[in-house]
C-alpha positions in Angstrom: 120.8 188.6 107.1 120.8 185.3 109.0 120.6 185.8 112.8 122.6 183.5 115.1 119.5 183.0 117.2 117.6 181.5 114.2 120.2 178.8 113.6 118.7 176.2 116.1 115.3 176.6 114.4 116.9 176.1 111.0 118.5 172.9 112.2 115.1 171.7 113.4 113.5 172.5 110.0 116.3 170.5 108.3 115.3 167.6 110.5 111.7 168.0 109.5 112.6 168.2 105.8 114.7 165.0 106.1 111.7 162.9 107.3 110.1 162.6 103.9 113.5 161.5 102.5 113.7 158.8 105.1 110.2 157.6 104.4 110.9 157.6 100.6 113.8 155.2 101.0 111.9 153.1 103.5 108.8 152.7 101.4 110.7 152.1 98.1 112.7 149.2 99.6 112.8 148.6 103.3 115.1 145.6 103.1 117.3 146.8 100.2 117.6 150.3 101.7 117.9 149.3 105.4 121.4 150.7 105.8 120.6 153.9 104.1 117.4 154.3 106.2 119.2 153.5 109.5 122.1 155.9 108.7 119.8 158.7 107.6 117.6 158.2 110.7 120.6 158.4 113.0 121.8 161.5 111.3 118.4 163.2 111.7 118.2 162.1 115.3 121.7 163.7 115.9 120.4 167.1 114.8 118.1 167.1 117.8 121.1 167.1 120.0 122.7 169.7 117.8 119.9 172.2 117.8 119.5 171.9 121.6 123.3 172.5 122.1 123.2 175.5 119.7 120.1 177.0 121.5 121.9 176.9 124.8 125.3 178.0 123.4 123.9 181.0 121.4 121.3 181.8 124.1 118.7 181.3 121.3 116.0 179.4 123.1 112.6 180.5 121.7 108.9 179.8 122.1 108.6 178.5 118.5 111.6 176.2 119.0 110.1 174.9 122.3 106.8 174.2 120.5 108.2 172.7 117.2 111.1 170.7 118.4 109.1 168.1 120.4 106.6 167.8 117.5 109.3 167.2 115.0 110.9 164.6 117.3 107.6 162.7 117.5 107.3 162.7 113.7 110.8 161.4 113.4 110.1 158.5 115.7 106.5 157.6 114.8 106.6 158.0 111.0 109.1 155.1 110.3 107.4 153.0 113.0 104.0 153.4 111.3 105.5 152.5 107.9 107.2 149.4 109.4 103.9 148.1 110.7 102.9 147.6 107.1 106.1 145.9 106.1 106.0 142.1 106.2 108.9 139.7 106.7 109.6 137.6 103.6 110.4 134.6 105.9 107.5 134.6 108.4 105.0 137.0 106.9 104.8 138.9 110.2 105.0 142.7 110.5 108.4 144.2 111.2 106.8 146.0 114.1 103.7 144.8 115.9 100.9 147.3 115.4 99.9 147.2 119.1 103.2 148.6 120.2 102.9 151.6 117.8 99.3 152.2 119.0 100.4 152.3 122.6 103.2 154.8 121.8 100.9 156.9 119.6 98.2 157.0 122.3 100.7 158.2 124.9 102.0 161.0 122.5 98.5 162.2 121.7 97.7 162.2 125.5 100.8 164.3 126.4 100.7 166.6 123.4 97.1 167.4 124.2 97.8 168.0 127.8 100.8 170.1 127.0 98.7 172.3 124.7 96.0 172.6 127.4 98.7 173.6 129.9 99.9 176.2 127.6 96.5 177.9 127.5 96.7 178.2 131.3 100.3 179.6 131.1 101.8 176.4 132.6 105.1 175.2 131.3 106.5 171.9 132.6 110.1 171.0 131.4 110.8 167.4 130.4 112.0 165.2 133.2 115.0 162.8 133.2 112.7 159.8 132.5 111.5 161.5 129.4 115.1 162.0 128.2 115.9 158.3 128.8 112.7 157.4 126.9 113.8 159.4 123.9 117.2 157.6 123.9 115.5 154.2 123.8 113.1 155.3 121.1 116.1 156.3 118.9 117.8 153.0 119.6 114.6 151.1 118.9 113.9 152.7 115.5 117.6 152.4 114.4 117.7 148.7 115.0 114.2 148.0 113.7 115.2 149.7 110.4 118.1 147.2 110.2 115.5 144.3 110.7 117.1 140.9 110.6 120.7 142.0 110.4 122.7 139.6 112.6 124.6 141.3 115.4 125.8 138.7 117.9 126.0 134.9 118.0 125.1 133.4 121.3 125.4 129.6 121.2 123.5 128.5 118.2 121.2 131.6 118.1 121.9 134.9 116.5 120.8 138.1 118.2 119.3 140.2 115.4 118.7 143.9 115.1 115.0 143.2 115.1 115.2 141.6 118.5 117.2 144.5 120.0 114.9 147.0 118.4 111.7 145.4 119.8 113.2 145.1 123.3 114.3 148.7 123.1 110.8 149.8 121.9 109.1 147.9 124.8 111.4 149.7 127.2 110.7 153.0 125.6 107.0 152.5 125.9 107.2 151.7 129.6 109.3 154.8 130.1 106.9 156.8 128.0 104.0 156.0 130.2 106.1 156.5 133.3 107.1 160.0 132.2 103.5 160.7 131.0 102.2 160.0 134.5 104.9 162.2 136.0 103.9 165.0 133.6 100.2 164.6 134.3 100.8 164.7 138.1 103.0 167.7 137.8 100.4 169.5 135.7 97.6 168.7 138.1 99.6 170.0 141.0 100.6 173.2 139.3 97.0 173.8 138.1 95.7 173.2 141.7 98.2 175.7 143.1 97.3 178.3 140.5 93.5 177.9 141.2 94.2 178.1 144.9 96.2 181.3 144.4 93.5 182.9 142.3 90.9 181.9 145.0 93.0 183.4 147.8 93.5 186.6 145.8 89.8 187.0 145.2 89.0 186.3 148.8 91.6 188.8 150.1 90.1 191.6 147.9 86.5 191.2 149.0 86.8 192.8 152.5 88.5 195.9 150.9 85.6 196.4 148.6 83.1 196.1 151.4 84.9 198.5 153.6 85.1 201.0 150.7 81.4 200.8 150.3 80.8 201.4 154.0 83.0 204.4 154.0 81.1 205.9 151.1 77.8 205.4 152.9 79.1 207.0 156.1 
């Protein structure tokens, strides 16, 4: 029987299973399927809010959910961006997304994912900060508009503001916030790790005199 506490994890797995579908439409026709891709991506991104809400509402927060949810979110953001690096504009021949932007974002995610895993081996858990949440919002906005590519949004004078422009500006903002939150996370980990090491050291020092006095009593 399906447990209520398993529902948030099921929603997360649905998001994971939806990523290959998104990539299928994107690879088979990035320009022709741009509205399908953007809509599907937005739907999958919304399930992240849904599973978080359900986890709190049903008191169903779990270790597996805390581990898988960030990884699925990273796949949802990075997978379409990596594909878009290889897609060329028919007008200019340039990539829909400059590769150096994706490399910067990927490097940050590898850094923080590795650090989070190392922290877990030491029993250290650091929740996501507010900057990280804002970063995620800009990432979702960036990918959504980048999938729409040259769709014209607003006419300013003689120039059209395109979805591509909004997407790239949002992605730049997301990268800046990503490194900001990454530094915050790293500093928080180093502080927690130093405090834990100091506590272990103090505990070991405090037990040494007791052992010595016990030995002296035995000799007496």
